[in-house]
C-alpha positions in Angstrom: 35.0 53.8 -72.3 35.8 50.6 -70.4 38.8 51.9 -68.5 36.9 54.5 -66.3 34.3 51.9 -65.5 37.0 49.4 -64.2 38.5 52.1 -62.1 35.1 53.0 -60.7 34.1 49.4 -59.8 37.4 48.2 -58.2 36.7 49.8 -54.8 33.2 48.3 -54.8 34.4 44.8 -55.5 36.9 45.2 -52.6 34.1 46.2 -50.3 31.9 43.3 -51.3 34.7 40.9 -50.8 35.5 42.4 -47.3 31.8 42.3 -46.5 31.5 38.7 -47.6 34.5 37.6 -45.6 33.1 39.4 -42.5 29.8 37.7 -43.0 31.4 34.3 -43.2 33.4 35.0 -40.1 30.4 36.2 -38.3 28.4 33.1 -39.4 31.3 30.9 -38.2 31.5 32.6 -34.9 27.7 32.5 -34.4 27.7 28.9 -35.3 30.5 28.0 -32.9 28.7 30.0 -30.1 25.4 28.2 -30.7 26.7 24.7 -31.0 25.3 22.5 -28.2 27.7 20.0 -26.6 27.7 16.4 -27.7 26.8 14.0 -24.8 29.4 11.7 -23.4 27.1 8.8 -24.0 23.7 8.4 -25.6 22.1 6.6 -22.7 23.2 9.6 -20.5 21.3 11.9 -22.9 18.1 10.3 -21.6 18.5 11.8 -18.2 16.3 14.1 -16.2 13.9 11.6 -14.6 10.7 13.2 -13.4 9.0 10.1 -12.1 10.6 6.6 -11.6 9.0 3.4 -12.6 8.4 0.9 -9.9 9.1 -2.8 -10.4 7.9 -5.9 -8.6 10.3 -8.4 -7.0 10.8 -10.1 -10.4 11.3 -6.9 -12.4 7.8 -6.5 -13.8 6.5 -2.9 -13.9 3.9 -1.8 -11.3 3.2 1.6 -12.7 3.2 3.2 -16.2 4.4 6.8 -16.5 5.0 8.9 -19.6 5.8 12.1 -17.7 9.5 11.8 -18.3 11.2 13.6 -21.2 12.8 10.4 -22.4 11.9 6.8 -22.6 14.0 5.1 -20.0 12.0 2.0 -19.4 10.6 0.4 -22.6 13.8 0.2 -24.7 15.3 -2.5 -26.9 18.7 -3.3 -28.1 19.1 -3.0 -31.9 19.5 -6.8 -32.4 16.1 -7.3 -30.7 14.3 -4.9 -33.1 12.9 -6.7 -36.1 15.0 -6.2 -39.2 12.0 -5.4 -41.3 11.2 -2.5 -39.0 14.8 -1.2 -39.2 14.7 -1.3 -43.0 11.3 0.4 -43.0 12.7 3.3 -41.0 15.7 3.6 -43.2 13.6 3.7 -46.4 11.1 6.0 -44.9 13.3 8.5 -43.0 16.8 8.4 -44.3 17.7 6.0 -47.1 21.3 7.0 -47.3 21.7 6.9 -43.5 24.7 4.5 -43.6 26.4 6.6 -46.4 26.4 10.2 -45.1 28.2 11.7 -42.1 25.2 13.3 -40.4 23.8 15.5 -43.2 22.4 14.2 -46.5 23.3 17.1 -48.8 21.7 15.5 -51.8 18.5 15.1 -50.0 18.6 18.7 -48.8 19.1 20.0 -52.3 16.3 17.8 -53.6 14.0 19.0 -50.7 14.9 22.7 -51.4 14.0 22.2 -55.1 10.7 20.6 -54.2 9.9 23.3 -51.7 10.7 26.0 -54.3 8.4 24.3 -56.9 5.6 24.0 -54.3 6.0 27.5 -53.1 6.2 26.3 -49.5 7.8 23.8 -47.2 6.6 20.3 -48.2 9.7 18.3 -47.3 12.4 18.7 -44.6 15.0 16.1 -45.6 16.3 15.7 -42.0 18.5 12.7 -41.5 18.0 10.3 -38.6 21.0 11.8 -37.0 19.6 15.3 -37.3 16.3 14.1 -35.8 18.3 12.7 -32.9 19.9 16.2 -32.5 16.4 17.7 -32.6 15.3 15.4 -29.8 18.3 16.3 -27.7 18.3 20.1 -28.5 14.7 21.2 -29.3 14.6 24.5 -31.2 12.0 26.5 -33.1 11.7 25.3 -36.7 13.7 28.0 -38.6 16.5 28.1 -41.2 19.0 28.7 -38.4 17.9 25.7 -36.4 18.3 23.5 -39.6 21.8 25.0 -40.1 22.8 24.2 -36.5 21.3 20.7 -36.6 23.5 19.8 -39.5 26.7 20.8 -37.8 25.7 19.1 -34.5 24.7 16.0 -36.4 28.2 15.8 -38.0 29.8 16.2 -34.6 27.5 13.5 -33.2 28.5 11.0 -35.8 32.2 11.7 -35.0 31.5 10.5 -31.4 29.1 7.6 -31.9 28.6 4.8 -34.4 25.7 4.6 -36.8 24.4 1.6 -34.8 24.4 3.5 -31.5 22.6 6.5 -33.1 20.0 4.4 -34.8 19.3 2.4 -31.7 18.8 5.6 -29.7 16.5 6.9 -32.4 14.3 3.8 -32.5 14.0 3.9 -28.7 13.2 7.7 -28.5 11.3 8.6 -31.6 8.1 10.3 -30.5 4.6 9.0 -31.1 1.1 9.9 -29.8 0.1 10.2 -26.2 3.7 11.0 -25.0 4.9 7.5 -26.1 8.5 7.3 -27.2 10.2 4.6 -29.2 8.9 1.6 -31.1 8.4 -0.6 -28.0 6.0 1.8 -26.4 4.3 2.4 -29.7 3.7 -1.3 -30.3 2.1 -1.5 -26.9 0.1 1.7 -27.4 -1.4 0.8 -30.8 -1.5 -3.0 -30.6 -1.0 -3.9 -26.9 1.7 -6.4 -28.0 5.4 -6.8 -28.1 7.4 -6.0 -31.2 8.2 -9.6 -31.8 4.5 -10.5 -32.2 3.6 -7.8 -34.8 3.0 -8.8 -38.4 4.8 -7.1 -41.3 2.0 -4.6 -42.0 1.9 -3.6 -38.3 5.7 -3.0 -38.3 5.4 -0.8 -41.4 2.6 1.1 -39.7 5.1 1.9 -36.8 7.6 3.3 -39.4 5.1 5.7 -41.1 3.2 6.8 -38.0 6.2 8.9 -36.8 5.6 11.3 -39.7 2.2 12.5 -38.4 0.6 10.5 -35.6 -2.5 12.6 -35.9 -3.0 12.6 -39.6 -2.2 8.9 -39.8 -4.1 7.8 -36.7 -5.0 4.1 -37.3 -8.3 4.5 -35.3 -9.6 7.6 -37.1 -7.6 8.0 -40.3 -7.4 4.5 -41.6 -7.4 5.5 -45.3 -4.5 7.9 -44.9 -2.5 5.2 -43.0 -3.2 2.5 -45.6 -1.9 4.8 -48.4 1.3 5.6 -46.5 1.9 2.0 -45.7 1.3 1.0 -49.4 3.7 3.8 -50.5 6.4 2.5 -48.1 5.8 -1.1 -49.1 6.4 -0.1 -52.7 10.0 0.9 -51.9 10.9 -2.6 -50.8 12.4 -4.9 -53.4 9.8 -7.7 -53.0 8.2 -10.2 -55.2 4.6 -9.5 -56.1 3.2 -12.3 -54.1 5.1 -11.2 -51.0 3.9 -7.6 -51.5 0.3 -8.8 -51.9 0.5 -11.0 -48.9 1.7 -8.1 -46.7 -0.9 -5.8 -48.2 -3.7 -8.2 -47.2 -2.7 -8.3 -43.6 -4.8 -6.6 -41.0 -3.9 -4.1 -38.3 -5.0 -5.8 -35.0 -5.5 -2.6 -33.0 -6.0 -3.0 -29.3 -6.1 -0.6 -26.4 -3.6 -1.5 -23.7 -5.2 -2.4 -20.4 -3.3 -2.7 -17.2 -4.2 -5.9 -15.3 -3.3 -4.2 -12.0 -3.5 -0.8 -10.3 -0.8 -0.3 -7.6 -1.0 3.5 -7.6 -1.7 3.5 -3.9 1.4 1.4 -3.1 3.5 3.4 -5.5 2.4 6.7 -3.9 3.3 5.3 -0.5 6.6 3.9 -1.6 7.5 7.1 -3.4 6.7 9.1 -0.3 9.1 6.9 1.7 11.9 6.5 -0.8 11.7 9.4 -3.3 14.6 9.2 -5.8 17.2 7.9 -3.3 16.7 4.3 -4.4 16.4 4.9 -8.1 18.6 2.8 -10.4 18.4 4.7 -13.7 14.8 5.6 -13.0 13.8 2.1 -11.7 12.8 1.3 -8.1 12.7 -2.4 -7.2 10.0 -3.1 -4.7 9.0 -6.1 -2.6 5.6 -6.6 -4.4 4.8 -10.0 -6.0 2.5 -9.2 -8.9 1.2 -12.8 -9.0 0.0 -12.6 -5.4 -1.2 -9.0 -5.9 -3.4 -9.9 -8.9 -4.8 -13.0 -7.2 -5.6 -11.0 -4.0 -7.2 -8.2 -6.1 -9.5 -10.7 -7.9 -10.5 -12.4 -4.6 -11.3 -9.2 -2.9 -13.1 -7.6 -5.9 -15.2 -10.8 -6.4 -16.2 -10.8 -2.7 -17.1 -7.1 -2.8 -19.3 -7.7 -5.9 -21.2 -10.4 -4.1 -21.6 -8.4 -1.0 -22.8 -5.2 -2.6 -26.4 -6.1 -1.9 -25.4 -6.1 1.8 -24.1 -2.5 1.5 -20.4 -3.4 1.3 -18.6 -1.3 -1.2 -15.0 -0.9 -0.2 -12.2 -3.1 1.0 -8.4 -3.6 1.4 -5.9 -6.4 1.7 -2.3 -6.3 2.9 -0.1 -9.3 2.6 3.3 -9.5 4.2 6.1 -12.1 4.2 6.8 -11.9 8.0 10.0 -13.8 7.7 11.5 -10.6 6.2 8.5 -8.2 6.8 8.4 -7.4 3.1 5.1 -6.3 1.7 4.1 -8.6 -1.2 0.6 -7.3 -1.9 -1.1 -4.0 -1.3 -4.7 -4.2 -2.5 -7.4 -1.6 -2.6 -10.9 -2.9 -3.6 -11.8 -2.2 -7.2 -8.5 -0.3 -7.7 -8.5 1.4 -11.1 -12.2 0.9 -11.7 -13.9 4.2 -12.6 -17.4 2.8 -11.9 -16.7 2.2 -8.2 -17.0 4.7 -5.3 -14.0 6.0 -3.3 -11.5 3.6 -4.7 -9.0 6.4 -5.2 -8.7 6.5 -1.4 -6.0 4.2 -0.1 -8.0 2.0 2.3 -4.9 0.3 3.5 -3.8 3.5 5.3 -7.3 4.9 6.2 -7.9 4.9 10.0 -10.9 2.8 11.0 -12.0 1.1 14.2 -10.5 -2.4 14.4 -13.1 -3.8 16.9 -12.0 -7.1 18.5 -9.0 -7.5 16.1 -6.8 -5.8 18.8 -7.8 -8.2 21.6 -4.8 -10.6 21.1 -2.5 -7.7 21.8 -4.4 -6.8 25.0 -4.2 -10.4 26.3 -0.5 -10.5 25.3 0.1 -7.5 27.6 -2.0 -9.2 30.4 0.1 -12.4 30.1 3.2 -10.2 30.4 1.8 -8.7 33.6 1.1 -12.0 35.2 -2.0 -13.7 33.9 -2.0 -17.1 32.3 -4.0 -18.8 29.6 -5.9 -20.5 32.4 -6.7 -17.4 34.4 -10.5 -17.4 35.0 -12.4 -14.2 33.9 -15.9 -13.3 34.8 -18.1 -13.1 31.7 -21.2 -11.6 33.4 -23.3 -8.6 32.4 -21.3 -5.4 33.1 -22.1 -1.7 33.2 -19.3 0.8 33.2 -18.9 4.6 33.0 -17.7 5.8 29.7 -16.9 9.4 29.1 -19.7 11.4 30.6 -22.2 8.6 30.6 -22.7 4.9 31.4 -22.3 2.0 29.0 -23.6 -1.6 29.3 -21.1 -4.1 27.8 -22.3 -7.3 26.1 -20.9 -10.0 23.9 -21.8 -10.0 20.2 -24.0 -13.0 20.7 -25.6 -11.5 23.8 -24.8 -14.7 25.6 -22.7 -14.8 28.9 -20.7 -17.8 30.1 -19.8 -16.9 33.7 -16.3 -17.9 34.7 -14.3 -18.6 31.6 -10.5 -19.1 30.9 -8.4 -16.5 29.2 -7.9 -18.9 26.3 -11.6 -19.2 25.7 -12.2 -15.5 26.3 -9.8 -14.6 23.6 -10.7 -17.5 21.2 -14.4 -16.6 21.4 -13.7 -12.9 21.3 -15.8 -12.1 24.4 -16.1 -8.4 25.2 -16.7 -8.4 28.9 -13.6 -10.4 29.8 -11.6 -8.1 27.5 -12.9 -5.1 29.5 -11.8 -6.8 32.7 -8.4 -7.4 31.1 -7.8 -3.8 30.3 -8.8 -2.8 33.8 -6.1 -5.2 35.0 -3.5 -3.9 32.4 -4.8 -0.2 32.5 -5.4 1.7 29.3 -2.2 3.7 29.8 0.0 0.6 29.9 -1.9 -1.0 27.0 -1.6 2.1 24.9 2.2 2.2 25.5 2.4 -1.4 24.4 0.5 -0.8 21.2 2.9 2.0 20.4 5.8 -0.4 20.7 4.0 -2.6 18.1 4.0 0.2 15.6 0.4 1.5 16.1 1.0 5.2 16.2 -2.5 6.4 15.1 -3.7 6.0 18.7 -2.0 9.2 19.8 -4.6 10.5 22.3 -4.4 10.5 26.0 -5.4 7.1 27.6 -8.5 8.9 29.1 -9.7 9.6 25.5 -10.1 5.9 24.9 -10.7 4.5 28.4 -11.7 0.9 28.8 -13.3 1.0 25.3 -9.8 0.6 23.9 -10.1 -3.1 24.7 -12.9 -3.3 22.2 -11.2 -1.3 19.5 -12.8 2.1 19.9 -9.7 3.9 18.7 -9.1 4.2 14.9 -6.0 2.6 13.4 -5.0 1.6 9.9 -4.9 -1.9 8.3 -1.2 -1.3 7.8 -0.6 -0.8 11.5 -2.8 -3.8 12.4 -0.8 -6.1 10.2 2.4 -4.6 11.4 1.4 -5.5 14.9 0.5 -9.0 14.0 3.9 -9.6 12.4 5.3 -9.1 15.9 3.3 -12.1 17.1 4.3 -14.0 14.0 8.0 -13.1 14.5 7.9 -14.4 18.1 7.8 -10.9 19.7 10.4 -9.3 17.3 9.3 -5.8 16.0 10.6 -5.0 12.5 9.2 -2.2 10.2 7.4 -3.4 7.1 9.6 -2.9 4.0 8.5 -1.6 0.6 11.8 -1.8 -1.3 14.0 -4.7 -2.4 16.8 -5.2 0.2 15.3 -2.7 2.6 14.6 -5.4 5.2 18.4 -5.9 5.4 18.8 -2.3 6.4 15.9 -2.1 8.8 16.7 -2.8 12.4 14.6 -4.9 14.8 13.7 -4.8 18.5 12.4 -7.3 20.9 9.1 -6.0 22.3 7.5 -9.2 23.5 8.9 -12.5 24.7 8.7 -15.4 22.2 6.9 -17.4 24.9 4.0 -15.0 25.1 3.9 -14.5 21.3 3.9 -18.3 20.9 1.1 -18.8 23.4 -1.1 -16.1 21.8 -0.6 -17.7 18.4 -1.5 -21.1 19.8 -4.8 -19.7 21.2 -5.7 -17.9 17.9 -5.1 -21.2 15.9 -7.0 -23.4 18.4 -10.5 -24.4 17.0 -11.5 -25.6 20.5 -10.8 -22.2 22.0 -13.4 -20.5 19.7 -16.0 -23.2 19.7 -18.6 -21.5 22.0 -19.2 -18.5 19.7 -18.0 -19.8 16.3 -18.7 -23.5 16.4 -16.5 -26.5 15.4 -17.2 -25.9 11.7 -16.0 -22.3 11.7 -14.7 -20.6 8.6 -11.8 -19.6 10.8 -10.6 -23.2 11.1 -8.1 -23.2 8.2 -6.7 -26.4 6.6 -3.2 -25.5 7.7 -2.4 -24.1 11.2 -3.1 -20.4 11.0 -3.6 -17.9 13.8 -6.8 -15.9 13.0 -8.7 -13.1 14.5 -11.7 -11.1 13.3 -13.1 -7.7 14.3 -16.3 -5.8 13.9 -16.7 -2.1 14.8 -19.8 -0.6 16.3 -22.9 -0.2 14.1 -21.2 -2.6 11.5 -19.1 0.2 9.9 -15.9 -1.9 9.8 -15.3 -5.7 9.5 -11.8 -7.1 9.6 -10.0 -10.5 9.5 -6.3 -10.8 10.2 -4.0 -13.8 10.6 -0.7 -15.4 10.1 0.9 -18.8 9.4 4.5 -19.9 9.3 5.4 -17.4 6.6 2.7 -14.9 5.7 0.7 -12.3 7.7 -2.5 -11.1 6.0 -5.0 -8.4 6.9 -8.4 -7.8 5.3 -10.8 -4.8 5.9 -14.3 -4.3 4.5 -16.6 -1.4 5.0 -17.6 1.8 3.3 -15.2 4.8 3.0 -18.2 7.2 3.4 -18.6 5.7 6.9 -22.1 4.3 6.2 -23.0 1.1 8.0 -23.1 -2.3 6.3 -26.0 -4.7 6.6 -24.9 -6.6 9.7 -21.6 -7.8 8.1 -19.1 -9.0 10.7 -15.5 -10.0 10.4 -16.4 -13.7 10.1 -19.2 -13.2 7.6 -17.3 -10.8 5.3 -13.5 -10.5 5.3 -12.8 -14.0 6.7 -13.7 -15.7 3.4 -11.3 -13.4 1.6 -8.6 -14.1 4.2 -9.1 -17.9 3.9 -9.0 -17.7 0.0 -5.8 -15.7 0.0 -4.1 -18.1 2.4 -5.1 -20.9 0.1 -3.4 -19.2 -2.8 -0.3 -18.4 -0.7 0.0 -22.0 0.4 -0.9 -23.6 -3.0 2.6 -24.5 -4.1 4.5 -24.9 -0.9 4.8 -27.1 2.2 3.2 -25.2 5.1 4.8 -25.8 8.4 3.3 -25.5 11.9 3.5 -22.2 13.7 6.5 -21.7 15.9 5.9 -23.1 19.4 8.3 -22.0 22.2 10.2 -24.9 23.9 10.0 -22.9 27.1 6.3 -23.3 27.5 5.2 -25.8 30.1 2.1 -28.0 29.9 0.0 -28.5 33.1 -3.3 -30.2 33.7 -6.0 -27.8 35.1 -9.6 -27.9 36.2 -11.8 -26.5 33.5 -14.1 -24.7 35.9 -11.4 -23.1 38.1 -8.2 -23.0 36.2 -6.5 -24.4 39.2 -4.3 -27.6 39.2 -6.4 -30.6 38.3 -7.5 -32.9 41.0 -9.2 -36.3 40.8 -12.7 -34.9 41.1 -12.8 -32.2 38.4 -13.2 -32.1 34.6 -9.8 -31.2 33.3 -7.8 -30.2 30.2 -4.2 -29.5 29.4 -2.9 -25.9 29.3 0.4 -24.2 28.4 2.1 -21.9 30.8 5.1 -19.6 30.8 8.1 -21.1 32.6 7.7 -20.8 36.3 4.1 -19.7 36.4 1.8 -22.8 36.2 -1.8 -23.0 37.4 -2.2 -21.0 40.7 -4.9 -19.1 42.4 -5.3 -15.6 41.0 -3.5 -12.9 42.9 -6.1 -10.2 42.3 -5.9 -6.9 40.6 -2.5 -5.2 40.8 -4.1 -1.9 40.2 -7.2 -0.9 42.3 -9.2 1.9 40.8 -12.7 3.4 40.7 -14.5 2.3 37.6 -17.8 4.2 38.5 -18.0 7.1 38.2 -15.5 7.9 35.5 -13.4 11.1 35.6 -15.5 14.0 34.3 -18.8 12.1 34.5 -21.9 14.4 34.4 -25.1 13.2 36.1 -28.5 14.8 36.2 -31.2 14.5 38.9 -34.4 13.0 37.6 -37.3 15.3 38.3 -39.7 12.3 38.2 -38.0 10.7 41.2 -38.0 12.2 44.8 -34.5 13.5 45.6 -34.2 11.4 48.7 -34.8 8.2 46.5 -32.1 8.9 43.9 -28.9 7.0 44.3 -25.8 6.4 42.2 -23.6 3.3 42.6 -19.9 3.8 43.2 -17.9 0.7 42.1 -14.3 -0.4 42.2 -12.6 -2.8 39.8 -12.9 -6.5 40.8 -10.8 -7.3 43.9 -9.7 -10.6 45.3 -9.4 -11.1 49.1 -11.3 -7.8 49.9 -11.6 -6.8 53.5 -13.4 -3.5 53.5 -13.6 -0.2 51.6 -13.6 3.3 53.1 -15.3 5.9 50.8 -14.4 9.6 50.8 -16.4 12.5 49.1 -14.5 15.8 48.9 -12.0 14.4 51.4 -14.7 13.6 54.0 -15.4 9.9 54.9 -18.9 8.9 54.1 -19.2 5.2 54.5 -17.4 1.8 55.0 -18.5 -1.2 52.9 -17.6 -4.9 52.8 -18.2 -4.9 49.0 -16.4 -3.0 46.2 -19.5 -0.9 45.7 -21.5 1.8 47.5 -24.9 3.4 46.7 -24.4 7.2 47.1 -27.5 9.4 47.5 -27.4 12.0 44.8 -27.1 15.7 45.4 -26.2 18.6 43.1 -22.7 20.0 42.9 -19.1 19.2 42.0 -17.6 16.2 43.8 -14.4 14.3 44.2 -14.4 10.6 45.3 -11.7 8.3 46.4 -11.5 5.0 48.3 -9.2 3.3 50.8 -9.2 -0.4 50.1 -8.2 -2.9 52.8 -7.2 -6.3 51.6 -7.2 -9.4 53.8 -3.8 -10.2 55.2 -2.5 -6.6 54.7 -2.5 -3.9 57.3 -2.0 -0.8 55.1 -4.8 0.2 52.8 -4.5 0.8 49.0 -5.7 4.3 48.1 -7.3 4.8 44.7 -6.8 7.8 42.4 -9.4 10.6 43.0 -12.2 10.9 40.4 -14.0 14.2 39.8 -17.7 14.3 38.7 -20.7 16.7 38.6 -24.4 16.4 39.4 -26.9 18.9 37.9 
């Protein structure tokens, strides 16, 4: 009876054997095809940077990002990680880590038996090496993925030592809130470094990797305590040591960043991208100590001035010896209770007011004026756009004839308008472009003479950049964000060092600003500092900017919703911030005098005339460019019609008889004037001995020009034609 059965089963056994061999081969082939490659080095495995970290000039982080797939910033070498924490991870995650070759088969069998008894998966038994593989090659949690992880773990251990694998694991193991590694976890849960944690806090880091949600120390304290106690029980400790650790407290703290440089980082990233990354790190020029001090100074000042309707501000600090940016401050940066602080106020275009006047007078000096040139500070009415504007000084006082030095020092408006009429808006605008002010991109007619008073909108960044040209003795160099960038940036001479030196001397001269600011002005700094303030129309912007032998600083205050402040000026608002910041910058160094050109010549001049001093006049000493000296003014180089302006629209007043309505034509100030011949629509209408003519109004479109005859010259100077309309 047995023989037929054996004959019947022999082919079945052969088929089973063949099928089994085929299955093994198929499994082996499938395994080989699915094996992921082992990395060449474990540090290279943490590649794929999505966002770099930015560091200050001493290597301290400016920004915190957890958008990267790997922790590439907050890592520690194995010998810097507390031994207790290492032992805790070994006991908790893989107690035979140093004995197996990637897979702990005994632990797998034990886990399989426990899962079978429980009727479900209650234990995984993944080794630390297999967990590293899971980090490198994420897969769905299936039997096949566990199969592949085992083989890849064995291959990984053939390429790398246990120490290398364990160090990688401790720096990359995932926690809550996208944190990776024990260093980031220590800062996330306790806001402290690993070396400062007590034993219980270290044990907490070891057990939290199992289930960061279920063991959350802020919401699941009981669960965490039980897990820590269970892990502590596995240590071979004396009872008193175990009790001492058990009594320790978890000092939970929420990490708070002392600074917010998101605006600077965004700007630096836009300029640099990944090109300057060094393994995900970008080294910048920022000095965090200066940054934090400037932030506190600005925020404190804004808090005090909130009652005066001042809510926003910005500070930019530059080391002008290299043109490196060392502080980029936005008022209340990172504060969720303050308005508009997510807007980068350093790069927002605002009206600079009088802060641009030093640059205007620098151009006037370049065209022939001197610091002793006398300017007429008298009431002045000019055509602006399609209407007329009466210029006045901020104090509403007028000083008559006044030197360029005092006109700039006291920030007088009317002399500044006369200066731009001498320079011309077109030439001045071109000069500003050379200084890096590119926001003023309109045609000169868009700004007109109002450009002298800062009617165009520029950024604080551009303003400070322009002042570094004065501080650098006329040398233009782009501001740099990144370490070493200043060595790559070129430079260009855009202003003579003599003129830059003379403007700096005026801006640092307390006597030059005495008429408007007094001898006890807040602008009179303890160390020689060139300082200028600015206030825009309707008190919407207030600025203070200055430089000493090393630093250039700009401060802006206002409201980013363009609402007006309560009569805050540059000297009553930002100037105190500027002074305080310079005090901090100068605290631990010897401040030198501003550079003064050896080419400047000193001459004695009469205060009332600016001419060479004689024995019968009150005099003072003044500095002049080589070969200029005190001389009688040569008059305007450019003669033009200042009233009417091009495109002016006038209207007849119905309350006044038509034959009694007149409009005054006026030229720019002219020295040694002989006569003026006036033309309307190419027809001569009058000859005057003065640079003005009262024209009887009539309706229509008109073109006016003038032929100006100067004493001692035969040929007239013809002005450009101006078009206007009368309704």
